[in-house]
Backbone as a chain_set.jsonl record, in Angstrom:
{"seq": "XXXXXXXXXXXXXXXXXXXXXXXXXXXXXXXXXXXXXXXXXXXXXXXXXXXXXXXXXXXXXXXXXXXXXXXXXXXXXXXXXXXXXXXXXXXXXXXXXXXXXXXXXXXXXXXXXXXXXXXXXXXXXXXXXXXXXX", "coords": {"N": [[-232.189, -6.243, 3.959], [-228.718, -5.644, 3.909], [-225.603, -7.192, 3.717], [-222.121, -7.363, 4.028], [-218.951, -8.867, 3.806], [-215.542, -8.395, 4.616], [-211.942, -7.754, 4.622], [-210.692, -10.266, 4.849], [-212.746, -11.748, 6.007], [-212.823, -10.877, 8.593], [-214.16, -8.569, 9.13], [-217.378, -7.114, 9.015], [-219.959, -5.536, 7.31], [-223.128, -4.286, 7.913], [-226.336, -3.403, 6.883], [-229.536, -2.347, 7.602], [-233.062, -1.599, 7.842], [-233.088, 0.025, 10.085], [-230.488, 0.708, 10.953], [-226.954, 1.099, 10.297], [-224.065, -0.849, 10.54], [-220.696, -1.596, 11.447], [-218.745, -4.303, 12.022], [-215.936, -5.734, 13.59], [-213.426, -8.223, 14.003], [-210.657, -9.38, 15.865], [-209.108, -7.1, 15.774], [-206.331, -5.532, 16.908], [-204.244, -3.758, 17.008], [-202.828, -0.396, 16.773], [-202.816, 0.314, 14.102], [-204.905, -1.271, 13.147], [-207.043, -0.025, 14.477], [-206.89, 2.523, 13.321], [-207.512, 1.87, 10.668], [-210.159, 0.94, 10.935], [-211.374, 3.255, 11.94], [-210.953, 4.998, 9.777], [-212.5, 3.692, 7.842], [-215.051, 3.974, 8.991], [-215.293, 6.759, 8.926], [-215.216, 7.253, 6.139], [-217.581, 5.948, 5.458], [-219.429, 7.545, 6.896], [-219.16, 9.983, 5.551], [-220.11, 9.225, 3.047], [-222.726, 8.471, 3.662], [-223.822, 10.757, 4.656], [-226.441, 13.022, 4.916], [-229.37, 15.085, 4.564], [-230.632, 14.527, 6.905], [-230.242, 14.439, 10.467], [-228.578, 12.295, 11.876], [-227.553, 10.103, 14.552], [-224.124, 9.187, 15.07], [-222.611, 6.505, 16.226], [-220.023, 5.021, 18.215], [-218.558, 2.052, 19.294], [-216.688, -0.343, 21.166], [-215.424, -3.545, 22.047], [-213.35, -5.424, 24.227], [-211.069, -7.912, 25.472], [-209.053, -8.696, 28.281], [-206.534, -10.77, 29.262], [-205.539, -11.875, 32.328], [-202.802, -12.924, 34.517], [-203.852, -14.678, 36.483], [-206.858, -15.801, 38.211], [-206.91, -14.715, 40.757], [-205.36, -12.381, 40.381], [-207.078, -10.975, 38.712], [-209.288, -10.599, 40.439], [-208.073, -9.099, 42.461], [-207.504, -6.732, 41.073], [-210.143, -5.888, 40.48], [-211.205, -5.502, 42.995], [-210.858, -2.928, 44.026], [-213.025, -1.588, 43.071], [-215.228, -2.366, 44.494], [-217.849, -1.247, 46.214], [-219.212, -2.092, 48.42], [-219.551, -4.918, 50.596], [-221.668, -6.544, 49.791], [-221.736, -6.471, 47.074], [-221.216, -8.744, 44.722], [-219.718, -9.179, 42.423], [-217.596, -7.022, 41.416], [-217.179, -4.123, 39.277], [-216.525, -1.446, 36.977], [-217.704, 1.712, 35.839], [-217.365, 4.517, 33.894], [-216.672, 7.851, 32.692], [-214.181, 8.809, 30.522], [-211.614, 10.99, 29.571], [-210.001, 10.879, 26.605], [-206.855, 11.216, 24.995], [-206.744, 13.416, 22.287], [-209.401, 13.074, 21.685], [-212.572, 14.512, 21.304], [-214.675, 14.563, 23.26], [-215.413, 13.124, 26.505], [-215.358, 9.561, 26.812], [-217.483, 6.717, 27.32], [-216.622, 4.15, 29.478], [-216.557, 0.8, 30.458], [-215.606, -1.688, 32.76], [-215.418, -5.033, 33.583], [-215.764, -8.367, 35.067], [-214.971, -11.042, 32.841], [-217.266, -13.164, 31.17], [-216.547, -15.339, 29.698], [-213.899, -16.279, 30.157], [-212.432, -17.172, 33.115], [-210.212, -15.756, 34.237], [-210.128, -13.319, 32.991], [-210.725, -9.88, 31.967], [-213.421, -7.85, 30.844], [-213.817, -5.264, 28.585], [-215.598, -2.358, 27.66], [-216.23, 0.206, 25.431], [-217.783, 3.222, 24.554], [-219.202, 5.826, 22.55], [-220.842, 8.759, 21.346], [-220.158, 9.968, 18.337], [-221.043, 12.149, 17.064], [-223.301, 13.799, 14.899], [-224.447, 12.553, 11.843], [-225.361, 14.251, 9.759], [-224.4, 16.785, 10.6], [-221.811, 16.148, 11.196], [-220.383, 15.346, 8.968], [-219.098, 17.43, 7.606], [-216.902, 17.902, 9.187], [-215.277, 15.753, 8.995]], "CA": [[-230.941, -6.142, 4.694], [-227.498, -5.798, 3.129], [-224.48, -7.621, 4.545], [-220.904, -7.574, 3.249], [-217.81, -9.281, 4.605], [-214.278, -8.025, 3.985], [-210.724, -7.934, 5.419], [-210.495, -11.692, 5.095], [-213.814, -12.265, 6.855], [-212.72, -10.344, 9.95], [-215.02, -7.385, 9.263], [-218.676, -7.249, 8.379], [-220.788, -4.339, 7.24], [-224.533, -4.666, 7.873], [-227.265, -2.272, 6.741], [-230.941, -2.722, 7.561], [-233.956, -0.442, 7.834], [-232.901, 0.841, 11.285], [-229.125, 1.148, 11.239], [-225.813, 0.542, 9.584], [-223.061, -1.206, 11.551], [-219.448, -2.211, 11.02], [-218.239, -5.184, 13.066], [-214.59, -6.243, 13.292], [-212.856, -9.183, 14.945], [-209.213, -9.532, 15.799], [-208.424, -5.806, 15.664], [-205.535, -5.448, 18.131], [-203.163, -2.782, 16.945], [-203.179, 0.973, 16.426], [-203.1, 0.32, 12.669], [-206.263, -1.803, 13.005], [-207.96, 1.027, 14.917], [-206.874, 3.572, 12.3], [-208.23, 1.34, 9.515], [-211.586, 0.941, 11.266], [-211.801, 4.661, 12.034], [-211.003, 5.514, 8.414], [-213.662, 3.087, 7.195], [-216.239, 4.614, 9.562], [-215.342, 8.133, 8.423], [-215.619, 7.193, 4.739], [-219.004, 5.624, 5.43], [-220.184, 8.717, 7.355], [-219.166, 10.956, 4.45], [-220.97, 8.68, 2.003], [-224.105, 8.398, 4.132], [-224.292, 12.067, 5.123], [-227.614, 13.504, 4.208], [-230.033, 16.199, 5.236], [-231.032, 14.082, 8.235], [-229.259, 14.618, 11.525], [-228.587, 10.984, 12.507], [-226.411, 9.889, 15.455], [-223.046, 8.296, 14.66], [-222.142, 5.899, 17.47], [-218.815, 4.196, 18.17], [-218.386, 1.196, 20.464], [-215.687, -1.398, 20.997], [-215.289, -4.503, 23.142], [-212.04, -6.083, 24.259], [-210.798, -8.772, 26.619], [-207.666, -8.689, 28.761], [-206.24, -11.986, 30.004], [-204.605, -11.654, 33.425], [-202.084, -14.158, 34.844], [-204.634, -15.602, 37.302], [-208.131, -15.296, 38.732], [-206.584, -13.858, 41.909], [-204.949, -11.075, 39.852], [-208.289, -10.288, 38.252], [-210.068, -10.196, 41.611], [-207.334, -8.02, 43.141], [-207.735, -5.52, 40.291], [-211.538, -5.467, 40.591], [-211.561, -5.222, 44.397], [-210.897, -1.474, 44.261], [-214.314, -1.076, 42.614], [-216.294, -2.947, 45.311], [-218.245, -0.223, 47.179], [-219.9, -2.706, 49.549], [-219.341, -6.372, 50.561], [-222.798, -7.223, 49.147], [-221.469, -6.515, 45.636], [-220.523, -10.028, 44.552], [-218.808, -9.141, 41.289], [-217.425, -5.599, 41.122], [-216.707, -3.624, 37.992], [-216.532, 0.008, 37.003], [-218.252, 2.441, 34.711], [-217.012, 5.92, 34.019], [-216.393, 8.615, 31.485], [-212.748, 9.073, 30.508], [-211.159, 11.866, 28.493], [-208.882, 10.286, 25.887], [-206.054, 12.172, 24.238], [-207.146, 13.594, 20.905], [-210.825, 12.795, 21.523], [-213.216, 15.76, 21.702], [-215.487, 14.407, 24.465], [-215.137, 11.941, 27.313], [-216.021, 8.351, 26.33], [-217.982, 5.812, 28.358], [-215.822, 2.922, 29.575], [-216.97, -0.155, 31.485], [-214.684, -2.811, 32.978], [-216.078, -6.027, 34.439], [-215.236, -9.716, 34.838], [-215.394, -11.692, 31.611], [-218.055, -14.386, 31.343], [-215.969, -16.423, 28.907], [-212.659, -16.795, 30.712], [-212.436, -16.751, 34.522], [-209.13, -14.847, 34.626], [-210.116, -12.193, 32.063], [-211.567, -8.697, 32.132], [-214.139, -7.416, 29.654], [-213.832, -3.805, 28.453], [-216.558, -1.818, 26.709], [-216.046, 1.646, 25.211], [-218.837, 3.743, 23.678], [-219.285, 7.271, 22.452], [-221.531, 9.304, 20.19], [-219.164, 10.789, 17.645], [-221.696, 13.348, 16.555], [-224.456, 13.552, 14.047], [-223.957, 12.381, 10.476], [-225.635, 15.45, 8.985], [-223.52, 17.857, 11.02], [-220.448, 15.655, 11.367], [-219.706, 15.088, 7.691], [-218.221, 18.545, 7.206], [-215.718, 17.903, 10.041], [-214.507, 14.523, 8.791]], "C": [[-229.776, -6.413, 3.736], [-226.382, -6.183, 4.089], [-223.289, -7.89, 3.643], [-219.769, -7.913, 4.199], [-216.531, -8.91, 3.868], [-213.153, -8.151, 4.995], [-210.559, -9.399, 5.83], [-211.544, -12.298, 6.006], [-213.784, -11.737, 8.276], [-213.553, -9.085, 10.17], [-216.299, -7.62, 8.479], [-219.39, -5.915, 8.43], [-222.221, -4.813, 7.082], [-225.371, -3.405, 7.789], [-228.667, -2.834, 6.703], [-231.775, -1.455, 7.635], [-233.699, 0.507, 9.002], [-231.503, 1.414, 11.449], [-228.135, 0.559, 10.241], [-224.745, 0.274, 10.633], [-221.858, -1.855, 10.885], [-218.929, -3.014, 12.204], [-216.862, -5.683, 12.645], [-214.167, -7.201, 14.392], [-211.349, -9.195, 14.773], [-208.445, -8.232, 15.638], [-207.676, -5.566, 16.976], [-204.536, -4.296, 18.148], [-203.694, -1.379, 16.633], [-203.524, 1.066, 14.939], [-204.495, -0.228, 12.401], [-207.29, -0.733, 13.369], [-208.035, 2.141, 13.875], [-207.651, 3.137, 11.052], [-209.739, 1.359, 9.761], [-212.132, 2.362, 11.339], [-211.932, 5.263, 10.634], [-212.198, 4.969, 7.65], [-214.942, 3.747, 7.682], [-216.392, 6.043, 9.03], [-215.776, 8.156, 6.952], [-217.106, 6.875, 4.616], [-219.844, 6.836, 5.843], [-220.257, 9.778, 6.265], [-220.124, 10.52, 3.342], [-222.438, 8.767, 2.405], [-224.669, 9.74, 4.566], [-225.429, 12.558, 4.242], [-228.177, 14.712, 4.941], [-230.441, 15.816, 6.661], [-229.888, 14.272, 9.221], [-229.247, 13.338, 12.367], [-227.382, 10.804, 13.423], [-225.396, 8.912, 14.855], [-222.413, 7.78, 15.944], [-220.885, 5.068, 17.21], [-218.808, 3.342, 19.433], [-217.371, 0.109, 20.138], [-215.678, -2.272, 22.245], [-213.9, -5.126, 23.068], [-211.947, -6.941, 25.509], [-209.333, -8.641, 26.987], [-207.48, -9.935, 29.62], [-205.195, -11.676, 31.062], [-203.926, -12.969, 33.786], [-202.911, -15.173, 35.639], [-205.969, -14.967, 37.699], [-207.881, -14.37, 39.914], [-206.143, -12.462, 41.459], [-206.154, -10.275, 39.375], [-209.092, -9.764, 39.436], [-209.391, -9.064, 42.377], [-207.529, -6.697, 42.401], [-209.15, -4.995, 40.51], [-211.934, -5.057, 42.003], [-211.662, -3.725, 44.679], [-212.226, -0.856, 43.852], [-215.491, -1.627, 43.408], [-216.703, -1.935, 46.386], [-218.82, -0.809, 48.466], [-219.684, -4.217, 49.461], [-220.488, -7.141, 49.894], [-222.641, -7.269, 47.632], [-220.624, -7.757, 45.381], [-219.516, -10.037, 43.417], [-218.606, -7.691, 40.864], [-216.926, -5.335, 39.706], [-216.71, -2.116, 38.098], [-217.136, 0.544, 35.722], [-217.893, 3.894, 34.92], [-216.834, 6.555, 32.666], [-214.955, 9.094, 31.561], [-212.417, 9.973, 29.321], [-209.913, 11.251, 27.862], [-208.157, 11.358, 25.096], [-206.506, 12.218, 22.788], [-208.62, 13.339, 20.642], [-211.587, 14.005, 22.039], [-214.012, 15.679, 23.01], [-215.051, 13.168, 25.229], [-215.938, 10.756, 26.764], [-216.423, 7.476, 27.507], [-217.148, 4.533, 28.32], [-216.355, 2.077, 30.722], [-215.93, -1.27, 31.556], [-215.368, -3.758, 33.948], [-215.449, -7.4, 34.201], [-215.781, -10.288, 33.529], [-216.219, -12.927, 31.944], [-217.362, -15.581, 30.709], [-214.755, -17.075, 29.54], [-212.522, -16.288, 32.14], [-211.338, -15.756, 34.908], [-209.045, -13.612, 33.725], [-211.02, -11.056, 32.513], [-212.214, -8.378, 30.79], [-214.202, -5.892, 29.677], [-214.857, -3.421, 27.393], [-216.347, -0.317, 26.639], [-217.136, 2.097, 24.249], [-218.827, 5.261, 23.688], [-220.16, 7.628, 21.258], [-220.561, 10.278, 19.538], [-219.75, 12.09, 17.135], [-222.916, 12.949, 15.758], [-223.968, 13.523, 12.608], [-224.191, 13.641, 9.667], [-224.672, 16.57, 9.314], [-222.068, 17.443, 11.083], [-219.678, 15.598, 10.051], [-218.747, 16.208, 7.302], [-216.929, 18.578, 8.024], [-214.807, 16.71, 9.794], [-213.508, 14.664, 7.68]], "O": [[-229.847, -7.291, 2.876], [-226.23, -5.576, 5.15], [-223.417, -8.559, 2.618], [-219.642, -7.316, 5.268], [-216.433, -9.083, 2.653], [-213.38, -8.608, 6.115], [-210.321, -9.717, 6.995], [-211.262, -13.267, 6.71], [-214.632, -12.108, 9.088], [-213.635, -8.591, 11.295], [-216.294, -8.245, 7.419], [-219.42, -5.249, 9.465], [-222.51, -5.646, 6.222], [-225.146, -2.45, 8.532], [-228.972, -3.695, 5.878], [-231.242, -0.353, 7.504], [-234.056, 1.682, 8.921], [-231.341, 2.492, 12.021], [-228.449, -0.344, 9.465], [-224.543, 1.095, 11.528], [-221.988, -2.568, 9.89], [-218.699, -2.457, 13.278], [-216.647, -6.017, 11.48], [-214.505, -7.016, 15.561], [-210.836, -9.037, 13.665], [-207.24, -8.261, 15.388], [-208.295, -5.413, 18.029], [-204.043, -3.914, 19.21], [-204.86, -1.207, 16.277], [-204.424, 1.814, 14.558], [-205.201, 0.28, 11.53], [-208.283, -0.551, 12.664], [-209.118, 2.645, 13.58], [-208.363, 3.94, 10.45], [-210.507, 1.753, 8.883], [-213.229, 2.636, 10.853], [-212.907, 5.956, 10.341], [-212.84, 5.699, 6.895], [-215.827, 4.05, 6.882], [-217.502, 6.477, 8.722], [-216.604, 8.979, 6.562], [-217.807, 7.45, 3.784], [-220.859, 7.125, 5.21], [-221.3, 10.404, 6.076], [-220.851, 11.336, 2.775], [-223.293, 9.098, 1.584], [-225.869, 9.853, 4.82], [-225.375, 12.511, 3.013], [-227.534, 15.28, 5.823], [-230.578, 16.684, 7.524], [-228.716, 14.265, 8.844], [-229.837, 13.299, 13.446], [-226.297, 11.297, 13.112], [-225.771, 7.932, 14.211], [-221.756, 8.531, 16.665], [-220.71, 4.492, 16.136], [-219.03, 3.858, 20.528], [-217.219, -0.3, 18.986], [-215.898, -1.792, 23.357], [-213.35, -5.328, 21.985], [-212.664, -6.717, 26.485], [-208.474, -8.494, 26.117], [-208.198, -10.126, 30.601], [-204.085, -11.258, 30.734], [-204.416, -14.032, 33.405], [-202.711, -16.379, 35.5], [-206.175, -13.764, 37.543], [-208.56, -13.354, 40.062], [-206.511, -11.468, 42.085], [-206.247, -9.067, 39.598], [-209.527, -8.613, 39.433], [-210.065, -8.168, 42.886], [-207.7, -5.655, 43.032], [-209.342, -3.795, 40.703], [-212.912, -4.331, 42.18], [-212.481, -3.307, 45.497], [-212.529, 0.273, 44.238], [-216.641, -1.387, 43.042], [-215.985, -1.773, 47.373], [-218.909, -0.119, 49.482], [-219.636, -4.756, 48.356], [-220.294, -8.282, 49.473], [-223.344, -8.031, 46.967], [-219.459, -7.817, 45.775], [-218.562, -10.814, 43.44], [-219.364, -7.18, 40.039], [-216.344, -6.197, 39.048], [-216.879, -1.565, 39.186], [-217.082, -0.09, 34.668], [-218.096, 4.441, 36.004], [-216.843, 5.885, 31.633], [-214.552, 9.713, 32.546], [-212.884, 9.743, 28.205], [-208.883, 11.12, 28.523], [-208.774, 12.294, 24.588], [-206.636, 11.181, 22.138], [-209.053, 13.381, 19.49], [-211.276, 14.49, 23.127], [-214.019, 16.636, 23.784], [-214.406, 12.277, 24.678], [-217.066, 10.928, 26.304], [-215.783, 7.495, 28.558], [-216.987, 3.914, 27.268], [-216.578, 2.579, 31.823], [-215.436, -1.735, 30.529], [-215.841, -3.343, 35.006], [-214.69, -7.581, 33.249], [-216.93, -10.034, 33.166], [-215.908, -13.651, 32.889], [-217.567, -16.716, 31.138], [-214.596, -18.294, 29.469], [-212.499, -15.076, 32.355], [-211.535, -14.976, 35.841], [-208.018, -12.934, 33.694], [-211.938, -11.234, 33.313], [-211.625, -8.608, 29.734], [-214.596, -5.301, 30.682], [-214.97, -4.078, 26.358], [-216.291, 0.356, 27.668], [-217.389, 1.437, 23.242], [-218.492, 5.895, 24.689], [-220.212, 6.889, 20.275], [-220.193, 11.292, 20.131], [-219.017, 13.025, 16.813], [-223.478, 11.871, 15.948], [-223.171, 14.367, 12.198], [-223.292, 14.069, 8.944], [-224.174, 17.242, 8.411], [-221.179, 18.293, 11.03], [-218.461, 15.782, 10.03], [-217.692, 15.946, 6.725], [-215.957, 19.21, 7.609], [-213.694, 16.654, 10.318], [-212.78, 13.717, 7.382]]}, "num_chains": 1, "name": "protein.A"}
């Protein structure tokens, strides 16, 4: 296994026999997203080979609301039945400038009672076929 830390310890690159992953903490701005995207693209170009391997993208974020009541009021619209004790949502959303719809999940945060947890995931393509488009 290979592990490297950079950007002041806020990003880690890990490579093992099964996968390569880039983890970042504290990325909050559009510039942070552009930096991470550029790093992922450079890695995909470097790693491109004859194999047709999936290139996955995922991100997690938390949103702190003013109160637990505000969080519950927001989530209530996703409660299909009173037996659902903790509603959330999962859907595919078309983002501007993104070729395909991405999977987005929103649910209550386990860490902070008045927060929401967001998860975004998408398969960007295949490294073998994607490299020529990057």
